[in-house]
C-alpha positions in Angstrom: -0.2 0.0 0.0 1.4 3.6 -0.7 1.7 6.2 1.9 -1.8 8.3 3.0 -1.7 11.7 1.3 -3.9 14.0 2.4 -5.7 16.5 0.7 -4.3 19.5 -1.1 -4.1 22.8 1.0 -6.2 24.4 -2.2 -8.8 21.5 -1.8 -9.4 22.4 2.0 -11.7 25.2 2.9 -9.7 27.9 4.0 -10.2 28.6 7.9 -10.0 32.2 9.3 -8.0 31.5 12.3 -4.6 29.6 12.3 -1.4 29.4 14.4 2.0 29.8 13.5 5.6 29.5 15.5 7.2 32.4 17.0 10.5 32.5 18.9 8.8 32.5 22.5 5.7 30.3 21.7 2.6 29.9 19.3 0.7 32.8 17.8 -3.3 32.8 16.9 -3.6 35.2 13.8 -6.3 35.8 11.2 -5.5 34.5 8.1 -7.2 37.3 6.1 -5.0 39.9 7.2 -2.3 38.2 9.1 -2.8 40.4 11.9 -2.3 38.5 15.8 -6.2 38.1 17.2 -6.9 40.0 20.1 -9.5 38.8 22.6 -10.8 41.5 25.2 -7.5 43.8 24.2 -5.4 40.5 24.8 -3.3 39.4 21.8 -2.9 35.6 21.7 0.8 35.3 21.4 3.3 33.5 23.3 0.8 30.5 24.0 1.8 26.9 24.2 0.6 24.9 20.7 -2.3 23.1 22.8 -3.7 26.5 23.8 -3.2 28.4 20.7 -4.8 25.6 18.3 -7.5 24.9 20.7 -8.4 28.9 20.5 -8.0 28.7 16.6 -10.4 25.4 16.6 -12.9 27.7 18.6 -12.7 30.7 16.8 -13.0 28.8 13.7 -16.0 27.0 15.0 -17.6 30.5 16.0 -17.1 32.2 12.6 -18.6 29.0 10.6 -21.5 29.2 13.2 -21.8 33.3 12.3 -22.0 32.4 8.5 -24.1 29.3 9.3 -26.9 31.9 10.9 -26.3 34.6 8.5 -27.1 32.3 5.6 -30.0 31.2 7.1 -31.4 35.0 7.7 -30.8 35.6 4.2 -32.8 32.4 2.8 -35.5 33.2 4.9 -35.7 36.9 3.7 -35.4 35.5 0.0 -38.5 35.9 -2.1 -40.6 32.7 -2.8 -41.6 31.9 -6.2 -40.4 31.9 -9.9 -37.6 34.9 -10.4 -38.0 38.2 -12.3 -37.0 38.1 -16.2 -34.0 39.5 -16.4 -34.0 40.4 -20.0 -36.0 43.7 -21.1 -38.1 41.9 -23.6 -39.3 39.2 -21.1 -40.1 41.4 -18.6 -42.3 43.3 -21.2 -44.0 40.6 -22.0 -44.5 39.5 -18.1 -45.7 42.3 -17.5 -48.4 43.1 -20.2 -50.2 39.7 -19.1 -53.4 40.6 -18.1 
C-alpha cells in the first residue's frame, strides 16, 4: 500500500484563524490579514501549542456558526416563487399579460 496523502491545501476550505510558531511560543492569527488575534484587548501570543490550537479551533467554529446563521437569515428573507425575468423583452411580455 502507498502512503496516505492528505488533501491539498487548495482543496481544503480556508479557515479564518490559524496558529504560527514564534520564538517564544505560538500565535493565533487571522489568515485574512495576517494580524494577531486579540480577545478583550489581549493578544493571543506566546502560547503553548495546545492552547493556541484550541483557541484557533474555537474561533473557527464560531466563525462557521456565524456564517451559517447569516445564510439562514438571507435564505429566509429571499422571495419565494419564480425569479423575475432579466431581459427587457421578457420583462415587458410578463408585465403585458392581463
